[in-house]
Each structure stands twice: as structure tokens, then as C-alpha cells.
N, CA, C and O atoms as a MOPAC input file, in Angstrom:
PM7 MOZYME 1SCF
protein

 N    139.51200 1   -39.47500 1   -92.32400 1
 C    138.44500 1   -38.57000 1   -92.68800 1
 C    137.25500 1   -39.39700 1   -93.14700 1
 O    137.39100 1   -40.25200 1   -94.02200 1
 N    136.11500 1   -39.15200 1   -92.57200 1
 C    134.92500 1   -39.92500 1   -92.88800 1
 C    134.24000 1   -39.34700 1   -94.11400 1
 O    133.59500 1   -38.30100 1   -94.04100 1
 N    134.38000 1   -40.02200 1   -95.22500 1
 C    133.77400 1   -39.54200 1   -96.47100 1
 C    132.27400 1   -39.78700 1   -96.49300 1
 O    131.58900 1   -39.29400 1   -97.38900 1
 N    131.74500 1   -40.53800 1   -95.52700 1
 C    130.31000 1   -40.77100 1   -95.43700 1
 C    129.60400 1   -39.62800 1   -94.70800 1
 O    128.37600 1   -39.54100 1   -94.74100 1
 N    130.35600 1   -38.76500 1   -94.06100 1
 C    129.77600 1   -37.61200 1   -93.38400 1
 C    128.97800 1   -36.81700 1   -94.40700 1
 O    129.47400 1   -36.53300 1   -95.49700 1
 N    127.74700 1   -36.45700 1   -94.06300 1
 C    126.83200 1   -35.92500 1   -95.07000 1
 C    127.29200 1   -34.62900 1   -95.73300 1
 O    126.88400 1   -34.35500 1   -96.86100 1
 N    128.11200 1   -33.83500 1   -95.08700 1
 C    128.56000 1   -32.56700 1   -95.67600 1
 C    129.97700 1   -32.65200 1   -96.23400 1
 O    130.54700 1   -31.63800 1   -96.63800 1
 N    130.54900 1   -33.85700 1   -96.26100 1
 C    131.94200 1   -34.00400 1   -96.67900 1
 C    132.19200 1   -33.42700 1   -98.06800 1
 O    133.09900 1   -32.61400 1   -98.24400 1
 N    131.40500 1   -33.83400 1   -99.04800 1
 C    131.64500 1   -33.39900 1  -100.41800 1
 C    131.50100 1   -31.88500 1  -100.56400 1
 O    132.29100 1   -31.25600 1  -101.26600 1
 N    130.49500 1   -31.29300 1   -99.90500 1
 C    130.31600 1   -29.84100 1   -99.98700 1
 C    131.47900 1   -29.11300 1   -99.31200 1
 O    131.99200 1   -28.13200 1   -99.85000 1
 N    131.89200 1   -29.58700 1   -98.14400 1
 C    133.02300 1   -28.96000 1   -97.46600 1
 C    134.28800 1   -29.07700 1   -98.30600 1
 O    135.06800 1   -28.12800 1   -98.39300 1
 N    134.49300 1   -30.22800 1   -98.92100 1
 C    135.66800 1   -30.41600 1   -99.78500 1
 C    135.62500 1   -29.45100 1  -100.94300 1
 O    136.64500 1   -28.85700 1  -101.29500 1
 N    134.45600 1   -29.28200 1  -101.54700 1
 C    134.32700 1   -28.35600 1  -102.67200 1
 C    134.60100 1   -26.92500 1  -102.23000 1
 O    135.21600 1   -26.15700 1  -102.97000 1
 N    134.15500 1   -26.56100 1  -101.03800 1
 C    134.33800 1   -25.19400 1  -100.54600 1
 C    135.77500 1   -24.90300 1  -100.12100 1
 O    136.28300 1   -23.80600 1  -100.35500 1
 N    136.42700 1   -25.88000 1   -99.49800 1
 C    137.71900 1   -25.58300 1   -98.87700 1
 C    138.91200 1   -26.26900 1   -99.52100 1
 O    140.02300 1   -25.74000 1   -99.47400 1
 N    138.71100 1   -27.41700 1  -100.11300 1
 C    139.84800 1   -28.20600 1  -100.56000 1
 C    139.66600 1   -28.70500 1  -101.98800 1
 O    140.04300 1   -29.83300 1  -102.30400 1
 N    139.10900 1   -27.89800 1  -102.82600 1
 C    138.71400 1   -28.39200 1  -104.14800 1
 C    139.86100 1   -29.00200 1  -104.94200 1
 O    139.63900 1   -29.96700 1  -105.67300 1
 N    141.06000 1   -28.48700 1  -104.83000 1
 C    142.17700 1   -29.01300 1  -105.61100 1
 C    143.21800 1   -29.73500 1  -104.75500 1
 O    144.28200 1   -30.11200 1  -105.24600 1
 N    142.90600 1   -29.92100 1  -103.48900 1
 C    143.87700 1   -30.52600 1  -102.57900 1
 C    143.88900 1   -32.04600 1  -102.73000 1
 O    142.85500 1   -32.67400 1  -102.95900 1
 N    145.05700 1   -32.60400 1  -102.59800 1
 C    145.18600 1   -34.05400 1  -102.56700 1
 C    144.79600 1   -34.51600 1  -101.16900 1
 O    145.17100 1   -33.90000 1  -100.17100 1
 N    144.05400 1   -35.58400 1  -101.11200 1
 C    143.66000 1   -36.11800 1   -99.81700 1
 C    144.48000 1   -37.34600 1   -99.51200 1
 O    144.78700 1   -38.14500 1  -100.39800 1
 N    144.82600 1   -37.48700 1   -98.26300 1
 C    145.48300 1   -38.69300 1   -97.81900 1
 C    144.98400 1   -39.00800 1   -96.42300 1
 O    144.54600 1   -38.12000 1   -95.69200 1
 N    145.05000 1   -40.24200 1   -96.07000 1
 C    144.62100 1   -40.66300 1   -94.74400 1
 C    145.81200 1   -40.51500 1   -93.79900 1
 O    146.91400 1   -40.96900 1   -94.10500 1
 N    145.58800 1   -39.88600 1   -92.66200 1
 C    146.62600 1   -39.68600 1   -91.66700 1
 C    146.06600 1   -40.12400 1   -90.32000 1
 O    144.97500 1   -39.70700 1   -89.93300 1
 N    146.80100 1   -40.95400 1   -89.61600 1
 C    146.37700 1   -41.36600 1   -88.27800 1
 C    146.85700 1   -40.33200 1   -87.26500 1
 O    148.00600 1   -39.89300 1   -87.28900 1
 N    145.95700 1   -39.96400 1   -86.38900 1
 C    146.31000 1   -39.02900 1   -85.32100 1
 C    145.81600 1   -39.59200 1   -84.00200 1
 O    144.81500 1   -40.30800 1   -83.95600 1
 N    146.51000 1   -39.27000 1   -82.95300 1
 C    146.05800 1   -39.66100 1   -81.62500 1
 C    144.96700 1   -38.69500 1   -81.19400 1
 O    145.05400 1   -37.49400 1   -81.44800 1
 N    143.95800 1   -39.21400 1   -80.55300 1
 C    142.89100 1   -38.37000 1   -80.03400 1
 C    142.86800 1   -38.50200 1   -78.52100 1
 O    143.19800 1   -39.54800 1   -77.96200 1
 N    142.47500 1   -37.43300 1   -77.88400 1
 C    142.36000 1   -37.43700 1   -76.43500 1
 C    141.12900 1   -36.59800 1   -76.06800 1
 O    140.83500 1   -35.59200 1   -76.71400 1
 N    140.43400 1   -37.01900 1   -75.04700 1
 C    139.28300 1   -36.24800 1   -74.59900 1
 C    139.74600 1   -34.90700 1   -74.03400 1
 O    140.83700 1   -34.79700 1   -73.47400 1
 N    138.90900 1   -33.90100 1   -74.18900 1
 C    139.23100 1   -32.57500 1   -73.66100 1
 C    139.50500 1   -32.66800 1   -72.15900 1
 O    140.48100 1   -32.09600 1   -71.67500 1
 N    138.65700 1   -33.37800 1   -71.42100 1
 C    138.85200 1   -33.49000 1   -69.97100 1
 C    140.19600 1   -34.12900 1   -69.62200 1
 O    140.86200 1   -33.68800 1   -68.68600 1
 N    140.59400 1   -35.14600 1   -70.35100 1
 C    141.87300 1   -35.81500 1   -70.11300 1
 C    143.03100 1   -34.86100 1   -70.40300 1
 O    143.98800 1   -34.78800 1   -69.63300 1
 N    142.94100 1   -34.13800 1   -71.50600 1
 C    143.98500 1   -33.17800 1   -71.87700 1
 C    144.11100 1   -32.07600 1   -70.82200 1
 O    145.21900 1   -31.72600 1   -70.41400 1
 N    142.98500 1   -31.53900 1   -70.38800 1
 C    143.02800 1   -30.46200 1   -69.39500 1
 C    143.57000 1   -30.95000 1   -68.05800 1
 O    144.30400 1   -30.22300 1   -67.38800 1
 N    143.22200 1   -32.16500 1   -67.66300 1
 C    143.74500 1   -32.71700 1   -66.41300 1
 C    145.26100 1   -32.89300 1   -66.49600 1
 O    145.97200 1   -32.65300 1   -65.52000 1
 N    145.74600 1   -33.30900 1   -67.64800 1
 C    147.18700 1   -33.53400 1   -67.81600 1
 C    147.98100 1   -32.23700 1   -67.88200 1
 O    149.13000 1   -32.18700 1   -67.44300 1
 N    147.37100 1   -31.18800 1   -68.43000 1
 C    148.10800 1   -29.93700 1   -68.64700 1
 C    147.82800 1   -28.86800 1   -67.60400 1
 O    148.61600 1   -27.93600 1   -67.44700 1
 N    146.71600 1   -28.99100 1   -66.89100 1
 C    146.34600 1   -27.96200 1   -65.92300 1
 C    145.74700 1   -26.72100 1   -66.55800 1
 O    145.49400 1   -25.73600 1   -65.86500 1
 N    145.51900 1   -26.74900 1   -67.85100 1
 C    144.93100 1   -25.59300 1   -68.53200 1
 C    143.47300 1   -25.41700 1   -68.11500 1
 O    142.79100 1   -26.38600 1   -67.78200 1
 N    143.00400 1   -24.16300 1   -68.13900 1
 C    141.61600 1   -23.82700 1   -67.80200 1
 C    141.10200 1   -22.85000 1   -68.86000 1
 O    141.16300 1   -21.63600 1   -68.66500 1
 N    140.60600 1   -23.36500 1   -69.96200 1
 C    140.20600 1   -22.48500 1   -71.07200 1
 C    138.98900 1   -21.62900 1   -70.73400 1
 O    138.06800 1   -22.07500 1   -70.04900 1
 N    139.00300 1   -20.40900 1   -71.22000 1
 C    137.85300 1   -19.52300 1   -71.09200 1
 C    136.89500 1   -19.71900 1   -72.25500 1
 O    135.72100 1   -19.35500 1   -72.17200 1
 N    137.40400 1   -20.30100 1   -73.35100 1
 C    136.61400 1   -20.49600 1   -74.56200 1
 C    136.97300 1   -21.83800 1   -75.19000 1
 O    138.14800 1   -22.17800 1   -75.33200 1
 N    135.93200 1   -22.60100 1   -75.56700 1
 C    136.13300 1   -23.79500 1   -76.38600 1
 C    135.52300 1   -23.51800 1   -77.74000 1
 O    134.37100 1   -23.09100 1   -77.82200 1
 N    136.26100 1   -23.74900 1   -78.79300 1
 C    135.78200 1   -23.61100 1   -80.17300 1
 C    135.76500 1   -25.00600 1   -80.75700 1
 O    136.81200 1   -25.64100 1   -80.88700 1
 N    134.57800 1   -25.49300 1   -81.11200 1
 C    134.43500 1   -26.87200 1   -81.57700 1
 C    133.89100 1   -26.87000 1   -82.99700 1
 O    132.78600 1   -26.38800 1   -83.24700 1
 N    134.66500 1   -27.40600 1   -83.91300 1
 C    134.25000 1   -27.56300 1   -85.31400 1
 C    134.80300 1   -28.90800 1   -85.76000 1
 O    135.93400 1   -29.00000 1   -86.23500 1
 N    133.99500 1   -29.94800 1   -85.60200 1
 C    134.48600 1   -31.30800 1   -85.77800 1
 C    133.66000 1   -32.13100 1   -86.76000 1
 O    133.64900 1   -33.36000 1   -86.69400 1
 N    132.97400 1   -31.45400 1   -87.66100 1
 C    132.30000 1   -32.11700 1   -88.78000 1
 C    131.43300 1   -33.29700 1   -88.37500 1
 O    131.61800 1   -34.41000 1   -88.86600 1
 N    130.49200 1   -33.05200 1   -87.48300 1
 C    129.52200 1   -34.07500 1   -87.12700 1
 C    129.81500 1   -34.84000 1   -85.85400 1
 O    128.99100 1   -35.64900 1   -85.42700 1
 N    130.95300 1   -34.61500 1   -85.23800 1
 C    131.31100 1   -35.33500 1   -84.00800 1
 C    131.12800 1   -34.46100 1   -82.76900 1
 O    131.76100 1   -34.70300 1   -81.74100 1
 N    130.27700 1   -33.45900 1   -82.85900 1
 C    130.09400 1   -32.51600 1   -81.75300 1
 C    129.71900 1   -33.22500 1   -80.45200 1
 O    130.30700 1   -32.95200 1   -79.40500 1
 N    128.75500 1   -34.12100 1   -80.51100 1
 C    128.30000 1   -34.76500 1   -79.27200 1
 C    129.41000 1   -35.60000 1   -78.65500 1
 O    129.48600 1   -35.70800 1   -77.43200 1
 N    130.27400 1   -36.19400 1   -79.47700 1
 C    131.38400 1   -36.97900 1   -78.93700 1
 C    132.38100 1   -36.08300 1   -78.21400 1
 O    132.85800 1   -36.42200 1   -77.13100 1
 N    132.69100 1   -34.94800 1   -78.81100 1
 C    133.61400 1   -34.00200 1   -78.16900 1
 C    133.00900 1   -33.49500 1   -76.86200 1
 O    133.70000 1   -33.40800 1   -75.84700 1
 N    131.72900 1   -33.16400 1   -76.88900 1
 C    131.08500 1   -32.65400 1   -75.68000 1
 C    131.03300 1   -33.71200 1   -74.58100 1
 O    131.21500 1   -33.39300 1   -73.40600 1
 N    130.78800 1   -34.95500 1   -74.94800 1
 C    130.78800 1   -36.02800 1   -73.94100 1
 C    132.15500 1   -36.17500 1   -73.28500 1
 O    132.24500 1   -36.54700 1   -72.11500 1
 N    133.20700 1   -35.88800 1   -74.02100 1
 C    134.55500 1   -35.94400 1   -73.46900 1
 C    134.97700 1   -34.64200 1   -72.80900 1
 O    136.13500 1   -34.47400 1   -72.42800 1
 N    134.02900 1   -33.72100 1   -72.67600 1
 C    134.31200 1   -32.40400 1   -72.08900 1
 C    133.40800 1   -32.09600 1   -70.90200 1
 O    133.35100 1   -30.95000 1   -70.45600 1
 N    132.71100 1   -33.08300 1   -70.39100 1
 C    131.70600 1   -32.82400 1   -69.35600 1
 C    132.29400 1   -32.23200 1   -68.07800 1
 O    131.67500 1   -31.36300 1   -67.46400 1
 N    133.46800 1   -32.68200 1   -67.67200 1
 C    134.10400 1   -32.11200 1   -66.47300 1
 C    134.47400 1   -30.65500 1   -66.72200 1
 O    134.28000 1   -29.80400 1   -65.85400 1
 N    135.00300 1   -30.37100 1   -67.89800 1
 C    135.33700 1   -28.99100 1   -68.25600 1
 C    134.08500 1   -28.11400 1   -68.20700 1
 O    134.10200 1   -27.02100 1   -67.64200 1
 N    133.00100 1   -28.60900 1   -68.80600 1
 C    131.76400 1   -27.82600 1   -68.83500 1
 C    131.21400 1   -27.59600 1   -67.42900 1
 O    130.68700 1   -26.52100 1   -67.14400 1
 N    131.33000 1   -28.58700 1   -66.54900 1
 C    130.75200 1   -28.44400 1   -65.21400 1
 C    131.65200 1   -27.69800 1   -64.23600 1
 O    131.15400 1   -27.01900 1   -63.33900 1
 N    132.96700 1   -27.81300 1   -64.39300 1
 C    133.88300 1   -27.21600 1   -63.41700 1
 C    134.53300 1   -25.91800 1   -63.89400 1
 O    134.64600 1   -24.97300 1   -63.11400 1
 N    134.95100 1   -25.85200 1   -65.12300 1
 C    135.65400 1   -24.67300 1   -65.63000 1
 C    134.66900 1   -23.65300 1   -66.18300 1
 O    134.87200 1   -22.44800 1   -66.03700 1
 N    133.58700 1   -24.13900 1   -66.82600 1
 C    132.49400 1   -23.29400 1   -67.32200 1
 C    132.93500 1   -22.31400 1   -68.41300 1
 O    132.64100 1   -21.12400 1   -68.30700 1
 N    133.63000 1   -22.77500 1   -69.45600 1
 C    134.03900 1   -21.85300 1   -70.52300 1
 C    132.85700 1   -21.47800 1   -71.41300 1
 O    131.84200 1   -22.17300 1   -71.44200 1
 N    133.00200 1   -20.39700 1   -72.12100 1
 C    132.11400 1   -20.06200 1   -73.22300 1
 C    132.39500 1   -21.09600 1   -74.30700 1
 O    133.55000 1   -21.47000 1   -74.51000 1
 N    131.36100 1   -21.56700 1   -75.00900 1
 C    131.56700 1   -22.57200 1   -76.04900 1
 C    130.95800 1   -22.07100 1   -77.35600 1
 O    129.79700 1   -21.66500 1   -77.40100 1
 N    131.75100 1   -22.10700 1   -78.40000 1
 C    131.26700 1   -21.84400 1   -79.75300 1
 C    131.38900 1   -23.17100 1   -80.47400 1
 O    132.48300 1   -23.71800 1   -80.60700 1
 N    130.26000 1   -23.68700 1   -80.94000 1
 C    130.25800 1   -25.00900 1   -81.55800 1
 C    129.47400 1   -24.96500 1   -82.85800 1
 O    128.34600 1   -24.47400 1   -82.90100 1
 N    130.08200 1   -25.48100 1   -83.91700 1
 C    129.36900 1   -25.61400 1   -85.18600 1
 C    128.64300 1   -26.94600 1   -85.14000 1
 O    129.26900 1   -28.00600 1   -85.11500 1
 N    127.31800 1   -26.88500 1   -85.13000 1
 C    126.50600 1   -28.09400 1   -85.01200 1
 C    125.99900 1   -28.48000 1   -86.39000 1
 O    125.24100 1   -27.74000 1   -87.01700 1
 N    126.42900 1   -29.65500 1   -86.85500 1
 C    126.02600 1   -30.11200 1   -88.18200 1
 C    125.18800 1   -31.37900 1   -88.12300 1
 O    124.47700 1   -31.69000 1   -89.07900 1
 N    125.25800 1   -32.11000 1   -87.02600 1
 C    124.49600 1   -33.34600 1   -86.86600 1
 C    124.10000 1   -33.50700 1   -85.41300 1
 O    124.73400 1   -32.94600 1   -84.52000 1
 N    123.04100 1   -34.28300 1   -85.17900 1
 C    122.61300 1   -34.63800 1   -83.82100 1
 C    122.34200 1   -33.42800 1   -82.93700 1
 O    122.72400 1   -33.40500 1   -81.76700 1
 N    121.68400 1   -32.42900 1   -83.50200 1
 C    121.43300 1   -31.18600 1   -82.77200 1
 C    120.66900 1   -31.42600 1   -81.47800 1
 O    120.97400 1   -30.80100 1   -80.46200 1
 N    119.68200 1   -32.31800 1   -81.49300 1
 C    118.89700 1   -32.57000 1   -80.28000 1
 C    119.77000 1   -33.12200 1   -79.15900 1
 O    119.60400 1   -32.74100 1   -78.00000 1
 N    120.69200 1   -34.01000 1   -79.49200 1
 C    121.59200 1   -34.56400 1   -78.47900 1
 C    122.55200 1   -33.50300 1   -77.95900 1
 O    122.87100 1   -33.48200 1   -76.77000 1
 N    123.01200 1   -32.63000 1   -78.83700 1
 C    123.90900 1   -31.54500 1   -78.41600 1
 C    123.16600 1   -30.60500 1   -77.46400 1
 O    123.72100 1   -30.17900 1   -76.45200 1
 N    121.91800 1   -30.28400 1   -77.78900 1
 C    121.10200 1   -29.43100 1   -76.90800 1
 C    120.98000 1   -30.07900 1   -75.53100 1
 O    121.13100 1   -29.40100 1   -74.51500 1
 N    120.71000 1   -31.37600 1   -75.48800 1
 C    120.54600 1   -32.06600 1   -74.20800 1
 C    121.83100 1   -32.03800 1   -73.37600 1
 O    121.77200 1   -31.87900 1   -72.15700 1
 N    122.97700 1   -32.18900 1   -74.01700 1
 C    124.25000 1   -32.13400 1   -73.28700 1
 C    124.43200 1   -30.75400 1   -72.67400 1
 O    124.81600 1   -30.63700 1   -71.51100 1
 N    124.15800 1   -29.70900 1   -73.45100 1
 C    124.30900 1   -28.35900 1   -72.90500 1
 C    123.30400 1   -28.09000 1   -71.79100 1
 O    123.66100 1   -27.49600 1   -70.77300 1
 N    122.06800 1   -28.51300 1   -71.96200 1
 C    121.06600 1   -28.32200 1   -70.90000 1
 C    121.48900 1   -29.03500 1   -69.62500 1
 O    121.44600 1   -28.45400 1   -68.54100 1
 N    121.89800 1   -30.29200 1   -69.75500 1
 C    122.30800 1   -31.07200 1   -68.58900 1
 C    123.54100 1   -30.47200 1   -67.91000 1
 O    123.75100 1   -30.66600 1   -66.71200 1
 N    124.35300 1   -29.74600 1   -68.67500 1
 C    125.56900 1   -29.11900 1   -68.13600 1
 C    125.32100 1   -27.70900 1   -67.63100 1
 O    126.24700 1   -27.04700 1   -67.16300 1
 N    124.07500 1   -27.24000 1   -67.72000 1
 C    123.74900 1   -25.91100 1   -67.20800 1
 C    124.19000 1   -24.78600 1   -68.12700 1
 O    124.66700 1   -23.75100 1   -67.66100 1
 N    124.03500 1   -24.97900 1   -69.42000 1
 C    124.39700 1   -23.96700 1   -70.40300 1
 C    123.15900 1   -23.45100 1   -71.12100 1
 O    122.19900 1   -24.19200 1   -71.33200 1
 N    123.18700 1   -22.18900 1   -71.49100 1
 C    122.16100 1   -21.58700 1   -72.33600 1
 C    122.73400 1   -21.46200 1   -73.74300 1
 O    123.89200 1   -21.08300 1   -73.92200 1
 N    121.91800 1   -21.78300 1   -74.73000 1
 C    122.34400 1   -21.68300 1   -76.12300 1
 C    121.74900 1   -20.41600 1   -76.70400 1
 O    120.53400 1   -20.22000 1   -76.68300 1
 N    122.61000 1   -19.56000 1   -77.22000 1
 C    122.17600 1   -18.29300 1   -77.80400 1
 C    122.32900 1   -18.34200 1   -79.31700 1
 O    123.32500 1   -18.84700 1   -79.83600 1
 N    121.35300 1   -17.82400 1   -80.00200 1
 C    121.42900 1   -17.60300 1   -81.44600 1
 C    121.69000 1   -18.88400 1   -82.22300 1
 O    122.78800 1   -19.09400 1   -82.73700 1
 N    120.67600 1   -19.73800 1   -82.30500 1
 C    120.78500 1   -20.97400 1   -83.08600 1
 C    120.43300 1   -20.73400 1   -84.55100 1
 O    120.24200 1   -21.69300 1   -85.29900 1
 N    120.34600 1   -19.48600 1   -84.97000 1
 C    120.01000 1   -19.19600 1   -86.36400 1
 C    121.19500 1   -19.43100 1   -87.29900 1
 O    121.02900 1   -19.40700 1   -88.51900 1
 N    122.37000 1   -19.65500 1   -86.75400 1
 C    123.57900 1   -19.94200 1   -87.52500 1
 C    124.08200 1   -21.32300 1   -87.11700 1
 O    123.75700 1   -21.79800 1   -86.02900 1
 N    124.86400 1   -21.96900 1   -87.96600 1
 C    125.41800 1   -23.27600 1   -87.56300 1
 C    126.33100 1   -23.16300 1   -86.34400 1
 O    126.46600 1   -24.12500 1   -85.58800 1
 N    126.96100 1   -22.00300 1   -86.14000 1
 C    127.83800 1   -21.81700 1   -84.98500 1
 C    126.98900 1   -21.33300 1   -83.81800 1
 O    126.49400 1   -20.20600 1   -83.82100 1
 N    126.82700 1   -22.18900 1   -82.82800 1
 C    126.05200 1   -21.82900 1   -81.65200 1
 C    126.96500 1   -21.19600 1   -80.61500 1
 O    128.11500 1   -21.60000 1   -80.44300 1
 N    126.43000 1   -20.20000 1   -79.93100 1
 C    127.11800 1   -19.56300 1   -78.81700 1
 C    126.48800 1   -20.14100 1   -77.55100 1
 O    125.29600 1   -19.94500 1   -77.31100 1
 N    127.26900 1   -20.84500 1   -76.74600 1
 C    126.75300 1   -21.52800 1   -75.56400 1
 C    127.44600 1   -20.95200 1   -74.33400 1
 O    128.67300 1   -20.93800 1   -74.23100 1
 N    126.61900 1   -20.47800 1   -73.40800 1
 C    127.11600 1   -19.72500 1   -72.26300 1
 C    126.63600 1   -20.40000 1   -70.98200 1
 O    125.48100 1   -20.81800 1   -70.90300 1
 N    127.50200 1   -20.51100 1   -69.98100 1
 C    127.02300 1   -21.03500 1   -68.70700 1
 C    125.79400 1   -20.23400 1   -68.25100 1
 O    125.78500 1   -19.00600 1   -68.33300 1
 N    124.77300 1   -20.92400 1   -67.77700 1
 C    123.50900 1   -20.27500 1   -67.42600 1
 C    123.69700 1   -19.11300 1   -66.45900 1
 O    122.98500 1   -18.11200 1   -66.53800 1
 N    124.65300 1   -19.24800 1   -65.55000 1
 C    124.87300 1   -18.17300 1   -64.57800 1
 C    125.42300 1   -16.90500 1   -65.23000 1
 O    125.42400 1   -15.84600 1   -64.60200 1
 N    125.88900 1   -16.99200 1   -66.47000 1
 C    126.41000 1   -15.83300 1   -67.18200 1
 C    125.50000 1   -15.38400 1   -68.32000 1
 O    125.77200 1   -14.36300 1   -68.95100 1
 N    124.42900 1   -16.11900 1   -68.59600 1
 C    123.61800 1   -15.81100 1   -69.77200 1
 C    122.90800 1   -14.46700 1   -69.66000 1
 O    122.66000 1   -13.82600 1   -70.68100 1
 N    122.57400 1   -14.02400 1   -68.45600 1
 C    121.94500 1   -12.71500 1   -68.29700 1
 C    122.84800 1   -11.59200 1   -68.75200 1
 O    122.37700 1   -10.59700 1   -69.30300 1
 N    124.14100 1   -11.74000 1   -68.52800 1
 C    125.10100 1   -10.72400 1   -68.96100 1
 C    125.11800 1   -10.64500 1   -70.48000 1
 O    125.15300 1    -9.55200 1   -71.04600 1
 N    125.09400 1   -11.78800 1   -71.13800 1
 C    125.10500 1   -11.81700 1   -72.60200 1
 C    123.82200 1   -11.20400 1   -73.14200 1
 O    123.86300 1   -10.38600 1   -74.06200 1
 N    122.67600 1   -11.59400 1   -72.57500 1
 C    121.39500 1   -11.09800 1   -73.07400 1
 C    121.20800 1    -9.61000 1   -72.84600 1
 O    120.55800 1    -8.94400 1   -73.65100 1
 N    121.76700 1    -9.06800 1   -71.75900 1
 C    121.54800 1    -7.66300 1   -71.45500 1
 C    122.60700 1    -6.74700 1   -72.05300 1
 O    122.47900 1    -5.52400 1   -71.99900 1
 N    123.63300 1    -7.32800 1   -72.61100 1
 C    124.72300 1    -6.52900 1   -73.15900 1
 C    124.27400 1    -5.77900 1   -74.41200 1
 O    123.70700 1    -6.37900 1   -75.32500 1
 N    124.52900 1    -4.45600 1   -74.45900 1
 C    124.18400 1    -3.71400 1   -75.67100 1
 C    125.04200 1    -4.12500 1   -76.86400 1
 O    124.71100 1    -3.79200 1   -78.00200 1
 N    126.12700 1    -4.83500 1   -76.62600 1
 C    127.01600 1    -5.25900 1   -77.70700 1
 C    126.86800 1    -6.73800 1   -78.03000 1
 O    127.75400 1    -7.33500 1   -78.64100 1
 N    125.75200 1    -7.32800 1   -77.62100 1
 C    125.55300 1    -8.76200 1   -77.85300 1
 C    125.72200 1    -9.11800 1   -79.32600 1
 O    126.41500 1   -10.08500 1   -79.64300 1
 N    125.11300 1    -8.36800 1   -80.22500 1
 C    125.21000 1    -8.70000 1   -81.65200 1
 C    126.65200 1    -8.57700 1   -82.14200 1
 O    127.08500 1    -9.36100 1   -82.98600 1
 N    127.39600 1    -7.60600 1   -81.62300 1
 C    128.80000 1    -7.47000 1   -82.01200 1
 C    129.62500 1    -8.64100 1   -81.48900 1
 O    130.50400 1    -9.14500 1   -82.18800 1
 N    129.33700 1    -9.08200 1   -80.23800 1
 C    130.06400 1   -10.21500 1   -79.66900 1
 C    129.80400 1   -11.46600 1   -80.50200 1
 O    130.74000 1   -12.19300 1   -80.83400 1
 N    128.56200 1   -11.71800 1   -80.83700 1
 C    128.22800 1   -12.89600 1   -81.63300 1
 C    128.87700 1   -12.81000 1   -83.00900 1
 O    129.34900 1   -13.82000 1   -83.53200 1
 N    128.90600 1   -11.64000 1   -83.58900 1
 C    129.55200 1   -11.47000 1   -84.90000 1
 C    131.04100 1   -11.74900 1   -84.82600 1
 O    131.59000 1   -12.39500 1   -85.71900 1
 N    131.70600 1   -11.27600 1   -83.78400 1
 C    133.13400 1   -11.53500 1   -83.62700 1
 C    133.40400 1   -13.02900 1   -83.46100 1
 O    134.33500 1   -13.56900 1   -84.05900 1
 N    132.59200 1   -13.68400 1   -82.65200 1
 C    132.79700 1   -15.11100 1   -82.44600 1
 C    132.54800 1   -15.90200 1   -83.71200 1
 O    133.21400 1   -16.91000 1   -83.94900 1
 N    131.60600 1   -15.46800 1   -84.52700 1
 C    131.33300 1   -16.18500 1   -85.79300 1
 C    132.47900 1   -16.02500 1   -86.78400 1
 O    132.62600 1   -16.84300 1   -87.69300 1
 N    133.27800 1   -15.00000 1   -86.62400 1
 C    134.36700 1   -14.74900 1   -87.56600 1
 C    135.70800 1   -15.22700 1   -87.03700 1
 O    136.74000 1   -14.61900 1   -87.32200 1
 N    135.70300 1   -16.31300 1   -86.26700 1
 C    136.94700 1   -16.82300 1   -85.68200 1
 C    137.54800 1   -17.94000 1   -86.50400 1
 O    138.27400 1   -18.78400 1   -85.97800 1
 N    137.24900 1   -17.95200 1   -87.79800 1
 C    137.87700 1   -18.94900 1   -88.65800 1
 C    136.94500 1   -20.03900 1   -89.13700 1
 O    137.38900 1   -20.98100 1   -89.79400 1
 N    135.67200 1   -19.93500 1   -88.82700 1
 C    134.74000 1   -20.98700 1   -89.27600 1
 C    134.18700 1   -20.64000 1   -90.63200 1
 O    133.38700 1   -21.39500 1   -91.18400 1

């Protein structure tokens, strides 16, 4: 856990105020590598990685270009780089007024914008555990 991450102390206070912290090593794998190995084709990616959004997205470029899932991403750092990755991948970003961005493949963005339930959809996605 990177304690230098700018929101670390606030997040700890909000979620883990009395929890003991310990360092745990975990294996990491790129989303594209995982999907190739498993054959999964997600309809939705939910990304909440405390400042590593651009790294996760860089490891998801094949998924973004070929599978085209809806993406909900909490952007806490490097917003300009995250925007560029989505633009280059052909995604439209909806409702950047919250830290959780709703990112939709451009070919589907008209459906989201014209939907009378757009605000309800965005509200449901924001309440998925973030």
C-alpha cells in the first residue's frame, strides 16, 4: 500500500480508522492478460485503484478496443492522461462532476444521452460500493 498516495490518510480515516495495517504481497496481472487467459468478456469494468487508474487502463487497451465494456472509474490522479486514454480508445466520458466517471463506448453514447433514465442509471452505478 502506497502511503505516499495523496489521499491515503483521508481514505484510511474514512474506511479503516481502527484497522491494523500490514503489507501483503499480491500478484498483479493486466486486465487484457487475465481476459485472454479466461475467455471472459465483461460488460462492465469497475476501477477503483487509488491513483493507478492510468496504469490499469493501459493494461486494458485490448479490452477497451475489442470488448467495449461500460467503464466506471474513480479518477483521483492524472485525470488528463485518463481522458486521453479514453479518447484514444473511442470512449465518451459522461458526468465528470463526481470522482466516479461513467465511460461509454462512443457508438453507445447516444443511447445514454437520450435515455430518460440517464440520471437513474448514473445514480445506480455510483452506488456500486464506491
